[in-house]
C-alpha positions in Angstrom: -124.4 111.0 12.3 -120.9 110.5 11.0 -120.2 107.4 8.9 -117.7 105.5 11.0 -117.5 102.5 8.7 -113.9 101.5 8.0 -112.7 102.4 4.5 -110.9 99.0 4.2 -111.3 95.6 5.7 -108.6 93.6 7.5 -107.4 90.6 5.6 -108.2 87.1 6.6 -106.1 86.3 9.8 -105.2 82.9 8.5 -103.6 84.4 5.4 -101.6 86.8 7.5 -100.4 84.0 9.8 -99.4 81.9 6.8 -97.5 84.8 5.2 -95.6 85.4 8.5 -94.7 81.7 8.8 -93.5 81.5 5.2 -91.4 84.6 5.7 -89.9 83.3 8.9 -89.1 80.0 7.1 -87.4 81.7 4.2 -85.4 84.0 6.5 -84.3 81.0 8.6 -83.4 79.0 5.5 -81.4 81.9 4.1 -79.6 82.3 7.5 -78.8 78.6 7.6 -77.4 78.8 4.1 -75.2 81.7 5.0 -74.0 79.9 8.2 -73.3 76.7 6.2 -71.3 78.7 3.5 -69.3 80.5 6.1 -68.6 77.4 8.0 -67.4 75.7 4.8 -65.4 78.8 3.9 -67.4 79.1 0.6 -67.1 82.8 0.9 -63.4 82.7 1.6 -60.8 84.1 -0.8 -57.9 81.7 -1.2 -54.6 82.4 -2.8 -52.3 79.5 -3.7 -48.6 79.8 -2.8 -46.7 77.3 -4.9 -44.0 75.2 -3.3 -40.7 74.8 -5.2 -38.2 72.1 -5.8 -35.1 72.2 -3.6 -31.9 73.9 -4.9 -28.8 72.0 -6.1 -25.4 73.3 -5.1 -21.9 72.4 -6.3 -19.1 71.3 -4.0 -18.2 74.9 -3.2 -21.7 75.9 -2.4 -22.4 77.6 -5.7 -26.0 77.5 -6.9 -26.3 75.3 -10.0 -30.1 74.6 -10.1 -33.0 76.5 -8.6 -36.6 77.4 -9.3 -38.6 80.6 -9.6 -42.4 81.2 -9.5 -43.8 82.2 -12.9 -47.4 82.9 -13.9 -48.9 81.0 -16.7 -51.9 82.3 -18.7 -54.5 79.7 -19.8 -57.3 80.6 -22.2 -60.5 78.7 -21.3 -61.6 77.9 -24.9 -64.8 76.1 -23.9 -66.0 79.0 -21.8 -65.1 81.5 -24.6 -67.1 79.4 -27.1 -70.1 79.1 -24.8 -70.3 82.9 -24.6 -69.4 84.1 -28.0 -69.8 81.1 -30.2 -67.3 81.6 -33.1 -67.5 85.4 -33.1 -64.1 85.7 -31.4 -62.4 84.4 -34.5 -63.1 87.7 -36.3 -62.6 90.0 -33.3 -59.5 92.2 -33.8 -59.1 92.4 -30.0 -58.8 88.7 -29.8 -56.3 88.5 -32.6 -54.4 91.3 -31.0 -54.3 89.4 -27.7 -53.0 86.3 -29.4 -50.3 88.5 -31.0 -49.4 90.0 -27.6 -48.7 86.5 -26.3 -46.8 85.5 -29.5 -49.1 82.5 -30.1 -50.8 83.5 -33.4 -49.5 80.3 -34.8 -51.7 78.4 -32.3 -55.0 79.8 -33.6 -55.8 76.5 -35.2 -55.3 74.8 -31.8 -58.1 76.7 -30.3 -60.5 74.4 -32.0 -58.8 71.3 -30.6 -58.2 72.0 -26.9 -60.1 72.7 -23.8 -57.5 75.1 -22.4 -54.8 76.8 -24.5 -51.6 77.9 -22.7 -50.7 81.5 -23.8 -47.4 81.6 -22.0 -45.6 82.0 -18.7 -44.4 85.4 -17.3 -42.6 86.8 -14.2 -45.8 88.6 -12.9 -49.5 88.6 -13.1 -49.5 92.3 -14.2 -47.4 91.4 -17.3 -50.1 89.0 -18.3 -53.0 91.3 -17.6 -51.5 94.1 -19.7 -51.6 91.8 -22.7 -55.3 90.9 -22.4 -58.2 93.2 -23.6 -60.6 93.9 -20.8 -63.5 91.9 -22.4 -61.3 88.7 -22.5 -60.0 88.9 -18.9 -62.8 86.6 -17.7 -61.8 83.9 -20.2 -58.1 83.8 -19.1 -57.0 81.9 -15.9 -53.6 83.0 -14.4 -51.9 80.2 -12.4 -48.6 80.2 -10.5 -46.1 77.6 -11.8 -42.6 76.5 -11.2 -39.8 77.3 -13.6 -36.6 75.3 -13.2 -33.3 77.0 -14.0 -30.1 74.9 -14.1 -26.5 75.4 -15.0 -26.0 74.7 -18.7 -23.0 73.7 -20.8 -19.6 72.1 -19.9 -21.3 68.8 -19.4 -23.3 70.0 -16.5 -26.6 69.4 -18.3 -26.2 65.6 -18.1 -25.1 65.7 -14.4 -27.9 68.0 -13.2 -30.5 66.5 -15.5 -34.0 67.7 -16.5 -37.4 68.1 -14.8 -41.0 68.2 -16.1 -44.1 69.0 -14.1 -42.0 69.5 -11.0 -40.6 65.9 -11.2 -37.0 64.9 -12.0 -36.6 63.0 -15.2 -32.8 62.5 -15.5 -29.5 63.1 -13.8 -29.3 64.3 -10.2 -32.8 65.7 -10.5 -34.1 62.2 -11.0 -31.9 60.4 -8.6 -32.6 62.8 -5.7 -36.2 63.5 -6.8 -37.8 62.4 -3.5 -35.6 64.9 -1.6 -35.9 67.8 -4.2 -39.6 67.4 -5.0 -41.9 70.0 -3.4 -43.7 68.7 -0.3 -46.9 70.8 -0.2 -48.2 74.0 -1.7 -49.1 76.8 0.6 -52.4 78.8 0.8 -53.5 82.1 2.2 -57.3 82.0 3.0 -59.3 85.1 4.0 -62.9 84.8 5.1 -65.6 87.2 6.3 -68.8 85.9 7.9 -70.8 89.1 7.2 -73.7 90.0 9.5 -73.5 86.6 11.2 -70.8 87.3 13.9 -69.0 89.9 11.8 -65.8 87.9 12.1 -62.8 88.3 9.8 -60.4 85.3 9.6 -57.1 84.9 7.8 -55.4 81.5 7.6 -51.9 81.2 6.1 -50.2 77.9 5.5 -46.7 78.5 4.1 -45.5 76.3 1.2 -43.1 73.5 2.1 -40.3 73.4 -0.5 -38.2 70.4 -1.4 -34.9 69.9 0.4 -31.6 71.1 -1.1 -28.9 68.8 -2.4 -25.1 69.4 -2.7 -23.1 67.5 -5.2 -19.4 66.9 -5.5 -18.7 68.6 -8.8 -16.8 71.8 -8.8 -18.6 73.7 -11.5 -15.9 76.3 -12.2 -13.2 73.7 -12.4 -15.4 71.7 -14.7 -15.9 74.7 -17.0 -12.2 75.4 -17.1 -11.3 71.8 -18.0 -14.1 71.5 -20.5 -12.8 74.4 -22.4 -9.3 72.9 -22.5 -10.8 69.5 -23.6 -12.8 71.1 -26.4 -9.6 72.9 -27.7 -7.7 69.6 -27.5 -10.4 67.8 -29.4 -10.0 70.2 -32.3 -6.2 70.1 -32.1 -6.1 66.3 -32.3 -9.1 66.0 -34.7 -10.8 63.6 -32.3 -14.4 62.6 -32.0 -14.5 62.9 -28.2 -12.4 64.0 -25.3 -13.3 63.2 -21.7 -12.0 64.0 -18.2 -12.9 62.7 -14.7 -11.2 64.1 -11.6 -11.9 62.1 -8.4 -10.6 62.5 -4.9 -8.6 59.3 -4.3 -9.6 58.7 -0.7 -13.3 59.6 -0.9 -14.4 58.8 -4.4 -15.9 62.3 -4.8 -16.0 63.4 -8.4 -14.8 66.9 -8.8 -15.2 67.0 -12.6 -16.9 64.5 -14.9 -17.6 65.2 -18.5 -17.2 64.4 -22.2 -17.3 66.6 -25.2 -19.5 64.0 -26.8 -23.2 64.8 -27.1 -23.9 61.8 -24.8 -22.6 61.3 -21.3 -20.3 58.4 -22.2 -18.4 58.6 -19.0 -21.1 56.5 -17.4 -23.4 55.6 -20.3 -20.8 54.4 -22.8 -17.9 52.0 -22.7 -14.6 51.2 -24.4 -11.9 48.6 -24.3 -9.5 49.9 -21.6 -6.4 48.6 -23.3 -3.1 48.6 -21.3 -4.6 50.6 -18.4 -5.8 47.3 -16.9 -2.2 46.0 -16.6 -1.6 47.4 -13.1 -4.6 45.4 -11.9 -3.3 42.2 -13.5 0.2 42.7 -12.1 -1.1 43.6 -8.6 -3.3 40.4 -8.5 -0.4 38.3 -9.7 1.9 39.7 -7.0 -0.8 39.4 -4.4 -1.2 35.7 -5.2 2.5 35.0 -5.2 2.6 34.0 -8.9 5.4 36.4 -9.7 7.8 38.9 -8.1 9.1 42.2 -9.4 12.3 40.5 -10.6 10.6 37.6 -12.4 12.2 37.5 -15.9 10.7 37.1 -19.3 11.8 37.2 -22.9 9.9 39.5 -25.3 10.6 38.8 -29.0 7.9 41.4 -29.9 5.0 39.0 -30.0 3.4 36.2 -28.0 1.2 33.2 -28.9 -1.5 32.6 -26.2 -2.1 29.1 -27.6 0.7 27.3 -29.6 -1.9 25.2 -31.4 -3.7 28.3 -32.8 -2.6 30.8 -35.4 -3.3 33.7 -33.0 -0.5 36.2 -32.2 -0.5 39.2 -29.9 2.0 41.8 -31.0 4.0 44.3 -29.0 5.1 47.8 -29.9 8.7 46.6 -29.9 10.8 43.6 -28.9 11.9 44.2 -25.4 14.0 41.0 -25.3 15.2 40.2 -21.8 13.0 42.1 -19.3 11.7 41.6 -15.8 8.2 42.1 -14.5 8.9 45.5 -13.1 10.1 47.0 -16.4 7.4 45.0 -18.2 4.8 47.4 -16.6 7.0 50.5 -17.0 7.3 49.9 -20.8 3.8 48.3 -21.1 5.1 45.0 -22.5 2.2 42.8 -23.8 4.4 39.7 -23.7 5.2 40.1 -20.0 1.5 40.8 -19.3 0.2 37.7 -21.2 2.9 35.4 -19.7 2.2 36.7 -16.2 -1.5 36.0 -16.7 -0.7 32.5 -18.1 1.1 31.7 -14.8 -1.9 33.0 -12.9 -4.5 30.9 -14.7 -2.2 27.8 -14.7 -2.2 27.9 -11.0 -5.7 29.2 -10.2 -7.7 28.7 -13.4 -9.5 31.2 -15.6 -12.1 31.6 -12.9 -9.6 33.6 -10.9 -9.1 36.1 -13.7 -12.8 36.6 -13.9 -13.0 36.9 -10.1 -10.3 39.6 -10.2 -12.1 41.7 -12.9 -15.4 41.3 -11.1 -13.8 42.4 -7.8 -12.6 45.7 -9.3 -16.0 46.4 -10.6 -15.9 45.4 -14.2 -19.3 44.1 -15.5 -21.3 46.0 -12.8 -22.5 49.6 -12.4 -20.4 51.6 -9.9 -23.6 52.9 -8.3 -23.0 56.6 -9.2 -26.0 58.8 -8.5 -27.0 59.1 -12.1 -29.9 57.0 -13.6 -29.0 54.9 -16.6 -25.4 53.9 -15.8 -24.4 50.9 -18.0 -22.5 47.9 -16.5 -19.9 47.6 -19.2 -19.1 44.2 -20.7 -17.5 41.3 -18.9 -18.7 38.0 -20.4 -19.1 35.0 -18.1 -16.4 32.4 -18.4 -18.6 29.9 -20.3 -18.8 32.4 -23.1 -15.0 33.0 -23.4 -13.1 32.0 -26.5 -10.0 29.9 -26.0 -7.6 32.8 -26.0 -9.8 35.4 -24.3 -7.8 35.1 -21.1 -4.8 36.6 -22.9 -6.8 39.4 -24.5 -8.5 40.3 -21.3 -5.1 40.7 -19.6 -4.2 43.5 -22.1 -7.6 45.2 -21.9 -9.3 43.7 -24.9 -12.5 41.5 -25.0 -13.8 43.6 -22.1 -15.7 46.9 -22.0 -15.6 49.4 -19.2 -17.1 52.9 -18.7 -14.4 55.5 -18.0 -15.8 55.8 -14.5 -15.5 52.1 -13.9 -11.9 52.1 -15.1 -11.0 55.0 -12.9 -12.6 53.5 -9.8 -10.8 50.2 -10.5 -7.3 51.6 -11.0 -7.9 54.1 -8.1 -7.6 51.0 -5.8 -3.9 50.9 -6.7 -3.5 54.6 -5.9 -5.5 54.3 -2.7 -3.4 51.7 -0.7 -5.3 48.8 -2.3 -8.7 50.1 -1.2 -11.6 50.4 -3.6 -13.9 53.3 -3.0 -17.3 53.8 -4.7 -17.4 56.9 -6.8 -20.0 59.4 -5.8 -21.7 62.7 -6.7 -23.2 63.2 -3.2 -21.1 65.6 -1.2 -22.6 64.4 2.1 -22.3 60.7 1.4 -20.1 58.6 3.7 -17.2 56.8 2.0 -18.0 53.3 0.9 -14.8 51.2 0.7 -13.4 47.7 0.5 -9.9 46.3 0.4 -8.8 44.6 -2.7 -5.0 44.4 -2.4 -2.5 44.6 0.5 -0.5 47.7 1.1 2.8 45.9 0.3 1.5 44.8 -3.1 0.2 48.3 -4.2 3.4 50.0 -3.0 5.3 47.8 -5.5 2.9 48.5 -8.3 2.9 52.3 -7.5 6.6 52.3 -7.7 6.3 50.8 -11.2 3.6 53.4 -12.1 5.9 56.2 -10.9 8.6 55.0 -13.3 6.0 54.8 -16.1 5.9 58.6 -15.9 9.6 59.1 -15.1 11.1 56.9 -17.9 8.4 54.8 -19.5 5.4 55.2 -21.8 3.9 58.0 -19.7 6.8 60.4 -19.7 4.7 63.1 -21.4 2.5 63.2 -18.4 5.2 64.6 -16.2 4.5 67.9 -14.3 7.4 69.7 -12.7 7.3 69.6 -8.9 4.7 66.8 -8.6 5.1 63.1 -8.2 2.7 61.3 -10.6 1.7 57.7 -10.9 0.1 56.7 -14.2 -0.5 54.2 -17.0 -1.1 54.7 -20.7 -3.6 52.7 -22.7 -4.1 52.6 -26.5 -7.2 50.6 -27.2 -7.7 49.5 -30.8 -11.3 49.6 -31.8 -12.5 46.2 -33.0 -12.6 46.1 -36.8 -11.4 49.7 -37.2 -8.2 51.6 -37.6 -9.2 54.1 -34.9 -8.1 53.9 -31.3 -9.1 55.3 -28.0 -6.1 56.9 -26.2 -6.4 56.7 -22.4 -4.3 57.8 -19.5 -5.1 57.0 -15.8 -3.0 58.6 -13.1 -2.8 60.1 -9.7 -1.1 63.0 -7.9 -1.3 65.0 -4.7 -2.1 68.8 -4.9 -2.5 71.0 -1.8 -2.5 67.9 0.5 -5.4 66.3 -1.5 -4.7 63.2 -3.6 -6.6 63.1 -6.9 -7.1 60.2 -9.4 -7.7 61.3 -12.9 -8.6 59.6 -16.2 -8.5 61.3 -19.6 -9.5 59.7 -22.9 -9.3 60.8 -26.5 -11.5 58.9 -28.9 -10.5 58.4 -32.6 -7.6 61.0 -32.7 -6.5 61.5 -36.3 -3.2 63.3 -36.0 -1.5 60.8 -33.5 -2.7 57.5 -32.2 -0.5 56.4 -29.3 -1.7 57.4 -25.8 1.8 58.3 -24.9 1.7 61.2 -27.3 -2.0 62.0 -27.1 -3.5 61.2 -23.7 -0.4 61.6 -21.6 0.1 65.3 -22.6 -3.6 66.0 -22.0 -3.3 64.5 -18.5 -0.4 66.8 -17.8 -2.5 69.8 -18.8 -5.3 68.7 -16.5 -2.9 68.4 -13.6 -1.4 71.8 -14.3 -4.8 73.5 -14.3 -5.9 71.6 -11.2 -2.8 72.8 -9.4 -3.3 76.4 -10.5 -6.9 76.3 -9.6 -6.2 74.9 -6.2 -3.5 77.5 -5.5 -6.0 80.3 -6.4 -8.1 79.1 -3.5 -11.4 79.9 -5.3 -13.8 78.8 -2.7 -16.1 81.8 -2.1 -19.4 81.2 -3.8 -21.0 84.6 -3.6 -20.2 88.3 -3.1 -21.7 90.5 -0.4 -24.7 92.6 -1.2 -25.3 96.0 0.2 -28.8 96.5 -1.0 -30.7 98.8 1.3 -27.6 99.7 3.4 -27.3 103.2 1.8 -31.0 103.9 1.5 -34.3 102.3 0.8 -33.9 99.9 -2.2 -30.6 101.3 -3.1 -28.4 98.7 -4.9 -24.6 99.1 -5.0 -23.5 95.8 -6.3 -25.4 92.6 -7.1 -22.9 91.3 -9.7 -22.1 87.7 -9.0 -25.0 86.9 -6.8 -27.1 83.9 -7.6 -30.8 83.8 -8.4 -31.8 82.5 -5.0 -30.2 85.5 -3.3 -31.7 87.9 -5.8 -35.2 86.5 -5.1 -34.7 86.7 -1.4 -33.6 90.4 -1.6 -36.4 91.3 -3.9 -39.0 89.7 -1.6 -37.6 91.4 1.5 -37.5 94.8 -0.1 -40.7 94.5 -2.1 -39.0 94.8 -5.5 -40.2 93.2 -8.7 -37.6 91.2 -10.6 -37.3 91.0 -14.4 -34.8 88.4 -15.7 -33.1 88.9 -19.0 -31.0 86.3 -20.8 -30.2 82.8 -19.4 -28.2 81.7 -16.4 -28.0 81.5 -12.6 -25.9 84.5 -11.7 -26.1 88.3 -12.1 -23.9 89.6 -14.9 -25.4 93.2 -14.7 -28.4 94.9 -13.3 -30.4 98.1 -13.1 -33.1 99.3 -10.6 -35.8 101.7 -11.7 -38.9 102.5 -9.7 -38.8 99.3 -7.6 -38.3 97.2 -10.7 -35.0 95.3 -10.8 -33.8 94.2 -14.2 -31.2 91.5 -14.1 -29.0 90.2 -17.0 -28.0 86.7 -16.3 -24.9 84.5 -16.9 -24.3 80.9 -16.2 -21.2 81.2 -14.1 -20.3 83.8 -11.4 -18.5 86.5 -13.4 -16.2 87.7 -10.6 -15.1 84.2 -9.7 -14.8 83.3 -13.4 -12.4 86.2 -13.9 -10.3 85.0 -10.9 -10.0 81.5 -12.4 -9.1 82.9 -15.9 -6.3 84.9 -14.4 -4.5 81.6 -13.6 -4.6 80.2 -17.1 
């Protein structure tokens, strides 16, 4: 009989059941975990698309500030130490990596920081090539924004600076809420594996900041800045400044100083005789004098006969009327006219006049940090301050304040608020009647034709203007000023030029007036050249895939757009916003930059 006894026994049924239940529980838990991870996109691969600040354009639509995406490499020092302790310090590959990034001098900082920034580059690939394989896991590569803005010719102070994608000064700060990036974008790719087998891609594009257009004509500013710099050397002056403003709109077309500080809105001087048209206009408006009111000028005047205070004139004009008193900038006529005004209306009226034209208050220009100038309240006036105020002393104005005030005379008696915002509506208020300013403008035309401003004449143009030589308190130096207006190509401009502490000549009639004439001549030549085109046409891709015939003169924004559309990598060389030269090799576009459009710059230079 065969032995049919089983060679092995079945296990205990309870144990088998328990094992099956445990296995089922684990599988269920694992599946639930996967489902939860997929639902929460924990298995998704996300790529951040950084949003950028808006662009800034000049009055002609030329790009003057833009942003590009760069990639920053950060060494995770804590992670590195946790893995290798201090062994990395003696590793030749680590030292080579630090050398590749040019941060060998930061080796000591490794002991002090959690993350060490190794640098920022145009592409991830450029970073990866610098990192030995074993150190890749310790380096994080993050997209960042790099701000590029027009430099030089006083544009730095107008455009301003940024940090961490936030405006700190200038236009960047004033329009920060508009320019600032709204939201970064993200591309998320997820795959749910064996649960559903679904592939999902979600893309949220970045929302960049809005663009801003300012009133400054960057090419005109560059041309005038060069002239001002040469003039500063010629006159051995400490500073030369120029502001060109549209008379009717208040839009600033140029605004700069050769000083290392933007004194045109953050500094002030005594305006000197340039305030006399305002005093004369007020006196005429109030009926205190007429153009034919007569005075006698012995070459000096005593504001108070009981005090030993004398205000001198350049010469003794003897018998002279109000009209010629302004033409020849007579201090005696100005002081005596002001005496008549305050005798009838009180000193409060003089303070009211100066306040009405904007002295003592910021103009509201779109630049943070504007100073209000100096206009002391009446209770702090000295006994003869009324007389000194009438000739532009004992008061401090920024060049911009002064231009805006005198512009009311050129603009039919209407004060307009100066602006750097090309899209802003004109903000205006009437100060003087049309009849009054026509009388004063007639005087200011004769200032240039036969008076102290004769050196401001430009053939073929009618010019209104006023000289001002402001003695610096307690010093022998002066500030030579000229404020004037003319019409070029149907556009009326009001212009102020100032020369601080000239050493060769002192009087504004022989320093500031000739500079004003130069500015007007350049403005006329520039306007006649009709330089309005901001870019040149590109034909990239028209004659074959990625074939470039001419990118010269294009701005960075256009280069980035072309490169993105054609799948070309861009390498920037030098500094600037426009293409000076370029080369294309194996889908790699190398661009040499310059600050101003070279083709348009040549066009302007041809009219020097």
